[in-house]
N, C-alpha and C positions, 0 to 999 in steps of 0.2 A: 336533201340533208342526209348524210350517211349516219350509220348507227353509232359512230364514234363522236359525232358532233353533238353539242348541246346548244339549244337556242338560248342566246344571251338576252336576258330580260332586265329592263330598267323599270323600277316601281316608282310611280309619281303620285303622291297623295299628301295632303297637308295634315293628315291625321296619322300619328305614329302607330296606333292600334291597327289601322287598316293596312299600313305598310307591313307590320309584323305578321298579320294574318295572311297577306299575299305571299310574303317570303316563305312562311311555313307551307303554304299551298304548293309553291314551286318546288320546294325541297322534296315533296312527295313524288316527284317524277324525275327519273334519271335522264330524260332527254331534254331537260331545260335547267338553267341555272340563273339565280339572281346575281347580276353583276354590279348593281348599284341601286341607290334610293335617292329620291329628291322630294323635298317638302313643298316645292312650288314649281311653276313652269320655267322660271328663269334658271333655276338649278338644273332642271332637266335638259334644257338647251345646252348649257355649259358642259354637262356630263357627256351628252351625245357628241359634242364637238371634240372632246378629248379622248373618248373611248369608243370601242367597237360595241355596238348594241344592235341586236336583231329585231327585238320587239319591245315597244314601250307600252306599259299599262298606265294610261293617263287619266287622272281625275279631271273634271271639268271646272269646278268652282274652287279656286285657290287664291290666296293673296299674292300680291306682287305681279304675277302673270298667270292668266287662266289657261285652261287646257287648249282652247282654240288658238290663242296666240302662240303658245309653246309648240303646238303641232305645226303651225305655219312656219315657224322659225327652224324647227328640226328638219322639216321637208326641204327648206331652203338650203340646208347644209349640203345637200346633194348626195347624202349617204344612203345606203340601202337599209333604211330603218322603217319598219312597219309600226303603225301606231294604233293601238286599240283603246278607244275611249271607254273607261269603266267608271260609271257615275250613278248617282241616285236620281238624276234629272232626265226626263225624256220630252221636255218641251220642244215644240216644232222648231223654233228658231235656233235652239242649241244644237239639235241634230243637224240642221242644215249648215250651220256655221262650222261645225266640226268636220263634216264631210267635205265641204268646200275648201277647208284649210288643208286637207290631205289625209285625214284619218282613214285607215283601212276598214275599221269596224267600230260599231257603237253598241255597247252592252250596258246593262244595268247591274248594280252591285248585288242584286238578288239572284244573279245567275248562279247555277250550280257549278261545283268544281269540275265536273266532267264536261259541262258546256264551255266553261272558260278554257279548259285545256284544249278542247277541240278548236276553239276560236283562235288560240295562239298558234296551233299547228297550221290552221288555214291561213292566218295572216302571214306567217312566215313564208307560205307558198304563194302569197299575193292574192289570196281569196278573201272576200269580205264576209263578215257575219254581222247581222243586225238584229237587235232585240225586237220582238214583235211590236213593242211600243214605238220604237224608232221607225220601223217600217210603216206603221199607221200614220206617224207624223209626216213622213215623206209623201204618202198617198194624199193626205189632206192638203199638203202644200201644192201638189200637182193639180188637184182639183181647183184650188183657189186661183192658181195662176191661169187656169183656163176660163175663169170668170171675167167678163168684161168689167173694167173699172176696179179690179181687186187692189191695184196699187195706188189708187188715189189717196193723197194725204187728207187729213182732217180739214185743213184749210182749203184744199182744192175741192173737197166736197161742199164746203160752204159757198165757195165761189160758183160752183156748178148749180147749186140750188137756186141762187139768185139769178143766174143766167136763165135757168128754166122758167123762173118767175117773170122773166122779161126785163130785168134790170139792165141798165146801160153800164158801161165801164165806170162812168162817173158815179152812178148810184151804188155800184158794188164797192167802189173806193170809199164812199161816205159811210155806207152801212157797216163795213168791216174796219173802218178807220185805218186803211192802208193806202199807200201811194198808188197813183195811176200806173206807174211803171211796174209795180208789184202785181197789180191786177192783170196786166198784159202778160207778165211772166207766168202767172198761174194759169191763165187761159191757154197759153202756148203749151204748157205741160199737159193740161187737160185734153186738148185736141190731140196731142201725140199719143197719150195713153188710151184714148178712146178710138183712135183712128178716124177722127172727124176732121173735115176740112174747114168748117166754119161753125158759128154759134148755133145755127139751125140744126146742123147734123149732130152736134154735141147734145143739144136739148132732146132731139129725137132718140138718140141712143140711150140717154139717161132715163127717159120715160119707158122705152121698150124693155130695158133690162132692170127696171125698178131700182135704179141706183140710189135714188133719194130715200126710199123706204128703208134701205139697208143701213142708213145712218142711225136709225132709232133702235 
């Protein structure tokens, strides 16, 4: 970016006061300019499709279209647009969704003006900035994904518990009031997720890794 260029920024938030505050923040720096505002994700996608935008400051929770979907659709436009999620929420699933959708950075609205300005410069250069809370969420996610059986659904856990107890497919079907075909479907998924070849291996893995106790 040369000294004569200004980073073109789109502000996306469903609260007018937040947009006003961000606009005033941007006006405080001569190297960036607000080129537009949007009150929801759909408006943001439409604006980016029609105008040149360098960086989007994107809220997460909005009506009509949230920040994750808007990010995904803006990235799909194929333009060189960097998206900074700027939100009050740092739940693990939201962080993961946003980054998978193509967001460059994930920040909280408690960020300081200097930190946000630095993040905008970094995003424009293709560099990511994550709030400490977002980083912690990703670390927790990585740890969970390294745990055996982390991705078993509640129903699969119920089926696994009955399998460990020695129940047959028919007994599992009767106990859970589900069809035999459904039992077999769940068992196939359980074997795949645990890396087990049969019922005995699945039961052994469940006991070794205390998967049944994690249900409580």
